[in-house]
DRENDO-1510 file (C-alpha; in Angstrom, 1 decimal, always signed):
<recs>
REC; n; res; u; v; w
REC; 1; MET; +0.1; +0.0; +0.0 .
REC; 2; THR; +1.3; +3.4; -1.1 .
REC; 3; GLN; +2.3; +6.0; +1.7 .
REC; 4; GLU; -0.7; +7.9; +0.2 .
REC; 5; PHE; -3.4; +5.5; +0.7 .
REC; 6; GLN; -1.7; +4.7; +4.2 .
REC; 7; SER; -2.4; +8.0; +5.2 .
REC; 8; ALA; -5.9; +8.1; +3.9 .
REC; 9; ALA; -6.7; +4.8; +5.8 .
REC; 10; GLN; -5.4; +6.0; +8.9 .
REC; 11; ALA; -7.5; +9.1; +8.5 .
REC; 12; GLY; -10.4; +6.9; +8.0 .
REC; 13; SER; -11.0; +8.7; +4.8 .
REC; 14; ALA; -11.1; +7.5; +1.0 .
REC; 15; PRO; -8.4; +8.6; -1.4 .
REC; 16; GLN; -8.8; +11.7; -3.1 .
REC; 17; SER; -10.6; +11.5; -6.5 .
REC; 18; LEU; -8.1; +12.0; -9.4 .
REC; 19; SER; -8.6; +13.4; -12.9 .
REC; 20; TYR; -6.5; +12.9; -16.2 .
REC; 21; ARG; -5.5; +16.5; -15.7 .
REC; 22; ASP; -4.2; +15.7; -12.2 .
REC; 23; ALA; -2.1; +13.0; -14.1 .
REC; 24; GLY; -0.5; +15.7; -16.6 .
REC; 25; VAL; -2.7; +15.4; -19.6 .
REC; 26; ASP; -5.1; +18.3; -20.3 .
REC; 27; ILE; -7.9; +17.0; -22.5 .
REC; 28; ASP; -9.2; +20.5; -23.1 .
REC; 29; ALA; -6.0; +21.4; -24.3 .
REC; 30; GLY; -6.2; +18.9; -26.8 .
REC; 31; ASP; -9.4; +19.7; -28.3 .
REC; 32; GLU; -8.6; +23.4; -28.4 .
REC; 33; LEU; -5.7; +22.2; -30.6 .
REC; 34; VAL; -7.9; +20.1; -32.6 .
REC; 35; GLU; -10.3; +23.3; -33.4 .
REC; 36; ARG; -7.4; +25.1; -34.4 .
REC; 37; ILE; -5.9; +22.4; -36.7 .
REC; 38; LYS; -9.2; +22.3; -38.8 .
REC; 39; PRO; -9.1; +25.1; -40.6 .
REC; 40; LEU; -5.4; +24.8; -41.5 .
REC; 41; ALA; -6.1; +21.1; -42.6 .
REC; 42; ARG; -9.1; +22.4; -44.7 .
REC; 43; LYS; -6.7; +24.6; -46.8 .
REC; 44; THR; -4.7; +21.5; -48.0 .
REC; 45; LEU; -7.8; +19.6; -49.3 .
REC; 46; ARG; -7.3; +18.2; -52.6 .
REC; 47; GLU; -9.1; +15.6; -54.8 .
REC; 48; GLY; -9.2; +12.1; -53.1 .
REC; 49; VAL; -10.0; +13.5; -49.7 .
REC; 50; LEU; -13.2; +11.6; -48.3 .
REC; 51; GLY; -13.2; +13.0; -44.9 .
REC; 52; GLY; -11.9; +15.6; -42.5 .
REC; 53; ILE; -9.9; +15.7; -39.2 .
REC; 54; GLY; -11.2; +14.0; -36.3 .
REC; 55; GLY; -12.3; +10.4; -37.5 .
REC; 56; PHE; -10.5; +7.3; -36.3 .
REC; 57; GLY; -9.0; +6.9; -39.6 .
REC; 58; ALA; -8.2; +9.1; -42.7 .
REC; 59; LEU; -10.1; +8.2; -45.9 .
REC; 60; PHE; -8.4; +9.0; -49.3 .
REC; 61; GLU; -9.4; +7.8; -52.7 .
REC; 62; VAL; -6.7; +7.5; -55.2 .
REC; 63; PRO; -7.5; +9.8; -58.4 .
REC; 64; LYS; -9.2; +7.9; -60.9 .
REC; 65; ARG; -6.9; +9.5; -63.6 .
REC; 66; TYR; -4.1; +6.8; -62.5 .
REC; 67; ARG; -4.7; +3.6; -64.4 .
REC; 68; GLU; -2.3; +1.5; -62.5 .
REC; 69; PRO; -1.4; +3.5; -59.5 .
REC; 70; VAL; +1.3; +2.2; -57.4 .
REC; 71; LEU; +1.4; +3.9; -53.8 .
REC; 72; VAL; +4.8; +5.1; -52.5 .
REC; 73; SER; +5.2; +5.9; -48.8 .
REC; 74; GLY; +7.8; +7.7; -46.7 .
REC; 75; THR; +8.4; +8.8; -43.2 .
REC; 76; ASP; +11.0; +10.9; -41.4 .
REC; 77; GLY; +11.5; +13.5; -38.6 .
REC; 78; VAL; +13.2; +16.7; -38.1 .
REC; 79; GLY; +16.1; +15.5; -36.2 .
REC; 80; THR; +18.0; +17.3; -33.8 .
REC; 81; LYS; +17.3; +20.7; -35.7 .
REC; 82; LEU; +14.5; +20.5; -33.3 .
REC; 83; ARG; +17.0; +21.5; -30.3 .
REC; 84; LEU; +17.6; +24.6; -31.8 .
REC; 85; ALA; +14.0; +25.2; -32.2 .
REC; 86; PHE; +13.5; +24.9; -28.6 .
REC; 87; GLU; +16.3; +27.1; -27.8 .
REC; 88; LEU; +15.8; +30.1; -30.3 .
REC; 89; ASN; +11.7; +29.5; -29.6 .
REC; 90; ARG; +11.1; +29.3; -33.4 .
REC; 91; HIS; +8.3; +26.7; -34.1 .
REC; 92; ASP; +7.0; +27.9; -37.1 .
REC; 93; THR; +8.9; +26.5; -39.8 .
REC; 94; VAL; +9.9; +23.0; -38.5 .
REC; 95; GLY; +6.7; +21.6; -39.4 .
REC; 96; ILE; +7.7; +22.7; -43.1 .
REC; 97; ASP; +10.8; +20.8; -42.7 .
REC; 98; LEU; +8.9; +17.6; -41.6 .
REC; 99; VAL; +6.8; +17.6; -44.7 .
REC; 100; ALA; +9.6; +18.2; -46.9 .
REC; 101; MET; +11.7; +15.2; -45.8 .
REC; 102; SER; +9.0; +12.8; -46.8 .
REC; 103; VAL; +7.7; +14.3; -49.6 .
REC; 104; ASN; +11.0; +15.0; -51.3 .
REC; 105; ASP; +11.7; +11.3; -50.6 .
REC; 106; ILE; +8.7; +9.8; -52.4 .
REC; 107; LEU; +8.9; +12.2; -55.2 .
REC; 108; VAL; +12.4; +10.8; -56.4 .
REC; 109; GLN; +10.5; +7.6; -57.5 .
REC; 110; GLY; +8.2; +9.5; -59.4 .
REC; 111; ALA; +5.4; +9.7; -57.1 .
REC; 112; GLU; +2.9; +12.6; -56.6 .
REC; 113; PRO; +2.4; +13.2; -52.8 .
REC; 114; LEU; -1.2; +12.7; -52.0 .
REC; 115; PHE; -1.7; +12.9; -48.3 .
REC; 116; PHE; +0.5; +13.5; -45.2 .
REC; 117; LEU; +0.0; +12.5; -41.6 .
REC; 118; ASP; +1.7; +13.9; -38.6 .
REC; 119; TYR; +2.7; +12.8; -34.9 .
REC; 120; PHE; +3.3; +15.2; -32.1 .
REC; 121; ALA; +4.4; +14.4; -28.8 .
REC; 122; CYS; +5.1; +16.2; -25.7 .
REC; 123; GLY; +5.2; +16.0; -22.1 .
REC; 124; LYS; +2.7; +18.6; -21.6 .
REC; 125; LEU; +0.7; +20.4; -24.4 .
REC; 126; ASP; +1.3; +23.9; -25.1 .
REC; 127; VAL; -1.7; +25.0; -27.3 .
REC; 128; ALA; +0.2; +28.2; -29.0 .
REC; 129; THR; +3.4; +26.1; -29.7 .
REC; 130; ALA; +1.7; +23.1; -31.1 .
REC; 131; ALA; -0.4; +25.3; -33.4 .
REC; 132; ALA; +2.7; +26.8; -34.5 .
REC; 133; VAL; +4.1; +23.7; -35.4 .
REC; 134; VAL; +1.0; +22.2; -37.3 .
REC; 135; GLY; +0.6; +25.7; -39.4 .
REC; 136; GLY; +4.1; +25.0; -40.6 .
REC; 137; ILE; +3.0; +21.4; -41.6 .
REC; 138; ALA; -0.1; +22.8; -43.1 .
REC; 139; ARG; +2.1; +25.3; -45.4 .
REC; 140; GLY; +4.4; +22.4; -46.2 .
REC; 141; CYS; +1.3; +20.3; -47.5 .
REC; 142; GLU; +0.2; +23.3; -49.4 .
REC; 143; ASP; +3.5; +23.7; -51.2 .
REC; 144; ALA; +3.6; +19.8; -51.8 .
REC; 145; GLY; +0.1; +19.9; -53.2 .
REC; 146; CYS; -0.8; +17.3; -50.6 .
REC; 147; ALA; -3.6; +17.0; -48.0 .
REC; 148; LEU; -3.0; +17.0; -44.4 .
REC; 149; ILE; -5.7; +14.6; -43.7 .
REC; 150; GLY; -4.9; +13.2; -40.1 .
REC; 151; GLY; -2.6; +12.7; -37.4 .
REC; 152; GLU; -1.8; +12.3; -33.7 .
REC; 153; THR; -1.1; +14.6; -30.6 .
REC; 154; ALA; +0.2; +12.5; -27.6 .
REC; 155; GLU; +0.5; +14.4; -24.4 .
REC; 156; MET; +2.8; +12.0; -22.3 .
REC; 157; PRO; +3.8; +13.5; -18.8 .
REC; 158; GLY; +7.2; +12.4; -17.8 .
REC; 159; MET; +8.5; +11.5; -21.3 .
REC; 160; TYR; +9.3; +14.7; -22.4 .
REC; 161; PRO; +11.4; +17.7; -20.7 .
REC; 162; GLU; +9.0; +20.9; -20.3 .
REC; 163; GLY; +9.0; +23.1; -23.4 .
REC; 164; GLU; +10.2; +20.1; -25.5 .
REC; 165; TYR; +8.2; +18.0; -28.1 .
REC; 166; ASP; +9.3; +15.5; -31.1 .
REC; 167; LEU; +7.5; +15.1; -34.9 .
REC; 168; ALA; +7.3; +12.3; -37.1 .
REC; 169; GLY; +5.7; +12.7; -40.5 .
REC; 170; PHE; +4.2; +10.2; -43.0 .
REC; 171; ALA; +3.6; +10.7; -46.7 .
REC; 172; VAL; +1.7; +8.8; -49.0 .
REC; 173; GLY; +2.0; +9.4; -52.9 .
REC; 174; ALA; +1.3; +7.8; -56.0 .
REC; 175; VAL; +2.8; +6.9; -59.5 .
REC; 176; GLU; +1.8; +5.0; -62.7 .
REC; 177; LYS; +3.2; +1.8; -62.3 .
REC; 178; SER; +4.9; +2.3; -66.1 .
REC; 179; ALA; +6.2; +5.5; -64.7 .
REC; 180; ILE; +8.2; +4.7; -61.7 .
REC; 181; ILE; +12.0; +6.1; -61.4 .
REC; 182; THR; +14.5; +3.7; -60.7 .
REC; 183; GLY; +17.5; +4.9; -62.4 .
REC; 184; ARG; +17.9; +1.7; -64.4 .
REC; 185; ASP; +18.1; +3.6; -67.8 .
REC; 186; ILE; +21.0; +5.8; -66.5 .
REC; 187; VAL; +24.0; +5.4; -69.1 .
REC; 188; ALA; +27.5; +7.0; -69.3 .
REC; 189; GLY; +27.1; +10.2; -70.8 .
REC; 190; ASP; +24.0; +11.4; -69.2 .
REC; 191; LEU; +23.8; +14.8; -67.5 .
REC; 192; VAL; +23.6; +15.6; -63.6 .
REC; 193; LEU; +21.5; +18.7; -62.9 .
REC; 194; GLY; +21.7; +20.3; -59.4 .
REC; 195; LEU; +18.8; +22.1; -57.6 .
REC; 196; PRO; +19.9; +24.6; -55.0 .
REC; 197; SER; +19.2; +23.7; -51.2 .
REC; 198; SER; +17.6; +26.3; -49.0 .
REC; 199; GLY; +20.4; +25.8; -46.5 .
REC; 200; ALA; +21.3; +22.7; -44.3 .
REC; 201; HIS; +17.9; +21.7; -44.6 .
REC; 202; SER; +17.1; +19.1; -41.9 .
REC; 203; ASN; +20.6; +16.8; -41.8 .
REC; 204; GLY; +23.6; +17.0; -40.0 .
REC; 205; TYR; +22.3; +19.3; -37.4 .
REC; 206; SER; +24.3; +17.3; -34.4 .
REC; 207; LEU; +27.3; +18.6; -35.8 .
REC; 208; VAL; +25.9; +22.1; -36.7 .
REC; 209; ARG; +24.9; +22.3; -32.8 .
REC; 210; LYS; +28.4; +21.2; -32.0 .
REC; 211; ILE; +29.9; +23.8; -34.0 .
REC; 212; ILE; +27.7; +26.4; -32.5 .
REC; 213; ALA; +28.4; +25.3; -29.1 .
REC; 214; ARG; +32.3; +25.4; -29.6 .
REC; 215; SER; +32.4; +28.7; -31.3 .
REC; 216; GLN; +29.7; +30.5; -29.4 .
REC; 217; PRO; +28.5; +32.9; -32.2 .
REC; 218; ASP; +26.0; +35.7; -31.9 .
REC; 219; LEU; +23.0; +34.1; -33.4 .
REC; 220; ASP; +21.1; +37.2; -33.9 .
REC; 221; ALA; +23.9; +39.0; -35.6 .
REC; 222; PRO; +23.5; +40.1; -39.4 .
REC; 223; PHE; +25.1; +36.8; -41.4 .
REC; 224; ASP; +23.9; +36.9; -45.1 .
REC; 225; GLU; +21.3; +38.1; -47.7 .
REC; 226; VAL; +18.6; +36.0; -49.3 .
REC; 227; ASP; +16.7; +37.8; -52.2 .
REC; 228; GLY; +18.1; +41.3; -50.8 .
REC; 229; GLN; +16.8; +40.7; -47.3 .
REC; 230; PRO; +19.3; +40.7; -44.4 .
REC; 231; ARG; +19.4; +37.6; -42.5 .
REC; 232; THR; +20.9; +36.4; -39.1 .
REC; 233; LEU; +22.7; +33.2; -38.5 .
REC; 234; ALA; +19.8; +31.8; -36.4 .
REC; 235; ASP; +17.8; +32.8; -39.9 .
REC; 236; ALA; +20.1; +30.9; -41.7 .
REC; 237; VAL; +20.4; +27.4; -39.7 .
REC; 238; MET; +16.7; +27.5; -39.2 .
REC; 239; ALA; +15.8; +28.0; -42.6 .
REC; 240; PRO; +13.0; +25.4; -43.6 .
REC; 241; THR; +13.8; +22.6; -46.0 .
REC; 242; LYS; +13.2; +23.2; -49.8 .
REC; 243; ILE; +10.2; +21.2; -51.3 .
REC; 244; TYR; +10.8; +20.6; -54.8 .
REC; 245; VAL; +7.2; +18.6; -55.7 .
REC; 246; LYS; +5.8; +21.2; -57.9 .
REC; 247; PRO; +8.5; +21.8; -60.4 .
REC; 248; LEU; +9.7; +18.2; -60.6 .
REC; 249; LEU; +6.2; +17.2; -61.1 .
REC; 250; ALA; +6.0; +19.6; -64.0 .
REC; 251; LEU; +9.4; +18.1; -65.4 .
REC; 252; MET; +8.2; +14.4; -65.3 .
REC; 253; ALA; +5.0; +15.5; -66.8 .
REC; 254; ALA; +7.3; +17.3; -69.7 .
REC; 255; MET; +9.9; +14.6; -70.5 .
REC; 256; PRO; +11.4; +11.5; -69.1 .
REC; 257; VAL; +13.6; +11.5; -66.1 .
REC; 258; LYS; +16.5; +8.7; -65.7 .
REC; 259; GLY; +16.8; +9.5; -62.0 .
REC; 260; MET; +16.4; +11.8; -59.1 .
REC; 261; ALA; +18.4; +11.8; -55.4 .
REC; 262; HIS; +17.0; +13.6; -52.4 .
REC; 263; ILE; +20.2; +15.3; -50.7 .
REC; 264; THR; +19.7; +14.2; -47.1 .
REC; 265; GLY; +21.9; +12.5; -44.4 .
REC; 266; GLY; +24.9; +11.1; -46.3 .
REC; 267; GLY; +25.3; +14.3; -48.6 .
REC; 268; LEU; +26.0; +14.0; -52.1 .
REC; 269; THR; +28.6; +11.0; -52.1 .
REC; 270; GLU; +26.1; +8.7; -50.3 .
REC; 271; ASN; +22.9; +9.8; -51.9 .
REC; 272; VAL; +23.1; +10.0; -55.7 .
REC; 273; PRO; +24.7; +6.3; -55.8 .
REC; 274; ARG; +21.2; +5.1; -54.3 .
REC; 275; VAL; +19.8; +5.7; -58.0 .
REC; 276; LEU; +22.7; +4.5; -60.0 .
REC; 277; PRO; +23.3; +1.2; -61.7 .
REC; 278; GLU; +26.3; -0.6; -60.8 .
REC; 279; ALA; +28.4; +0.1; -64.2 .
REC; 280; VAL; +28.4; +4.0; -63.9 .
REC; 281; LYS; +29.3; +6.7; -61.6 .
REC; 282; ALA; +28.6; +10.4; -61.3 .
REC; 283; VAL; +31.3; +13.0; -61.4 .
REC; 284; ILE; +30.3; +16.2; -59.8 .
REC; 285; ASP; +32.3; +19.6; -60.1 .
REC; 286; SER; +31.7; +21.5; -56.8 .
REC; 287; SER; +33.0; +24.5; -58.4 .
REC; 288; THR; +29.9; +24.6; -60.7 .
REC; 289; TRP; +27.8; +26.4; -58.1 .
REC; 290; GLN; +28.0; +28.7; -55.4 .
REC; 291; ARG; +28.0; +27.2; -52.0 .
REC; 292; PRO; +25.9; +29.2; -49.5 .
REC; 293; LYS; +27.7; +31.1; -46.8 .
REC; 294; LEU; +26.3; +28.9; -44.0 .
REC; 295; PHE; +28.4; +26.0; -45.3 .
REC; 296; ASP; +31.7; +28.1; -45.4 .
REC; 297; TRP; +30.9; +29.1; -42.1 .
REC; 298; LEU; +30.3; +25.6; -40.6 .
REC; 299; GLN; +33.3; +24.3; -42.5 .
REC; 300; ARG; +35.8; +27.1; -41.3 .
REC; 301; GLU; +34.5; +27.1; -37.3 .
REC; 302; GLY; +34.3; +23.5; -37.4 .
REC; 303; GLN; +37.4; +22.7; -39.1 .
REC; 304; VAL; +35.6; +20.0; -41.2 .
REC; 305; ALA; +37.3; +18.4; -43.7 .
REC; 306; ASP; +35.9; +18.8; -47.4 .
REC; 307; ALA; +34.9; +15.1; -47.6 .
REC; 308; GLU; +33.2; +15.1; -44.4 .
REC; 309; MET; +31.3; +18.1; -45.5 .
REC; 310; HIS; +30.0; +16.4; -48.6 .
REC; 311; ARG; +29.1; +13.1; -46.7 .
REC; 312; VAL; +27.3; +15.2; -44.0 .
REC; 313; PHE; +25.6; +18.1; -45.6 .
REC; 314; ASN; +24.2; +19.1; -49.1 .
REC; 315; CYS; +26.6; +21.8; -49.4 .
REC; 316; GLY; +24.1; +23.8; -51.6 .
REC; 317; ILE; +22.3; +21.2; -53.8 .
REC; 318; GLY; +19.2; +19.9; -52.1 .
REC; 319; MET; +18.1; +17.7; -55.1 .
REC; 320; VAL; +19.8; +16.1; -58.0 .
REC; 321; VAL; +18.4; +15.3; -61.4 .
REC; 322; ILE; +19.8; +12.9; -64.2 .
REC; 323; VAL; +18.7; +13.5; -67.8 .
REC; 324; SER; +20.0; +12.5; -71.2 .
REC; 325; PRO; +22.4; +15.1; -72.7 .
REC; 326; GLU; +19.8; +16.0; -75.4 .
REC; 327; GLN; +17.3; +17.0; -73.1 .
REC; 328; ALA; +19.4; +18.8; -70.5 .
REC; 329; ALA; +18.9; +22.1; -71.8 .
REC; 330; GLU; +15.0; +21.7; -72.0 .
REC; 331; ALA; +14.8; +20.1; -68.5 .
REC; 332; GLN; +16.4; +23.4; -67.1 .
REC; 333; ALA; +14.3; +25.4; -69.2 .
REC; 334; VAL; +11.0; +23.6; -67.9 .
REC; 335; LEU; +12.3; +23.9; -64.4 .
REC; 336; ALA; +12.9; +27.7; -64.7 .
REC; 337; ALA; +9.4; +28.0; -66.0 .
REC; 338; ALA; +8.1; +26.4; -62.8 .
REC; 339; GLY; +10.1; +28.8; -60.9 .
REC; 340; GLN; +12.8; +26.3; -60.0 .
REC; 341; PRO; +16.6; +27.4; -60.5 .
REC; 342; SER; +19.1; +24.5; -61.6 .
REC; 343; GLN; +22.7; +24.1; -62.6 .
REC; 344; LEU; +24.7; +21.4; -64.5 .
REC; 345; ILE; +26.9; +20.1; -61.9 .
REC; 346; GLY; +28.2; +16.7; -63.5 .
REC; 347; ARG; +28.2; +14.0; -65.6 .
REC; 348; ILE; +27.8; +10.1; -65.7 .
REC; 349; GLU; +30.7; +8.1; -66.7 .
REC; 350; ALA; +31.5; +4.2; -66.7 .
REC; 351; ARG; +32.7; +3.1; -63.5 .
REC; 352; SER; +35.4; +0.5; -62.7 .
REC; 353; GLU; +35.5; -2.1; -60.3 .
REC; 354; GLY; +36.5; -0.7; -56.9 .
REC; 355; GLU; +35.7; +2.9; -57.8 .
REC; 356; ALA; +33.2; +5.3; -55.7 .
REC; 357; ALA; +29.8; +5.5; -57.2 .
REC; 358; THR; +29.7; +9.1; -56.8 .
REC; 359; ILE; +33.0; +11.4; -56.7 .
REC; 360; VAL; +33.0; +15.1; -55.8 .
REC; 361; VAL; +35.8; +17.0; -57.1 .
</recs>
């Protein structure tokens, strides 16, 4: 018998009635969050959605324009970038990161993202913080053209320190079976296009945080400019992950794309090989694009070797597209028309036994 019950028994009275709120879970706060989320989710509605937020399961009908639809799914989180969000009290863009990491992954196999679900877990629910996070998720879904169709908010006292939370995201897309992009048709002579990143995206942040902790910079000091607007170092490290869905769907509708690689953890040297046949390698010329100042700062302050930079960070290239040389110029024109700049950054060459599948020079 616990001390509380022993004391109650000795006093000759029944134990005090407890509620879920007494245990640290505020149902009313959860209900308030759901009401805040509903209008955000409504803004992401698209063809195929059969039900709104609040059901036990989310209903989605694959659009009838698909003849032989293959579903492609992806899941991811934001990683330790969240720790910077806590320290900087910036919660409005990590939701964009969450969406981007999953939709960009399924996109490279040719899939159109259809819907997204999120999981938000915390020790004590702060409605304003959670609403800011979900607001970012909704903006990411709008950018990706997919519906925020459902999710889960878990308030778990004792599991997370005060003011902290964790995120997971789940995306489902569809692609015609005949249009799945596998990379199998990539041959020597094909060209590699690089699509600029918006920063470090959501990868390598354990190293980013280590460098910040060691160099102790003023995160609020002016650091660089984007589109002519001044930006602080905090702005640079928290810039949300670029979502490439709409311009790349436009490209895939216009021409055959041989291969694509989302440059996430592992950088160029470990992600590009995932789409290459064994007989070829990608030779990438790092002088063909202007590396963002953030990566120069990280390398200098952390004394990070070049090889380590290329296997940890995207170094300014967030997505790689491989096309035939005859279609490279047209591909760049289609991307530009969709508002997406690109740069010719390398070529595919024959690979000898024992050679690395991707070489950055």
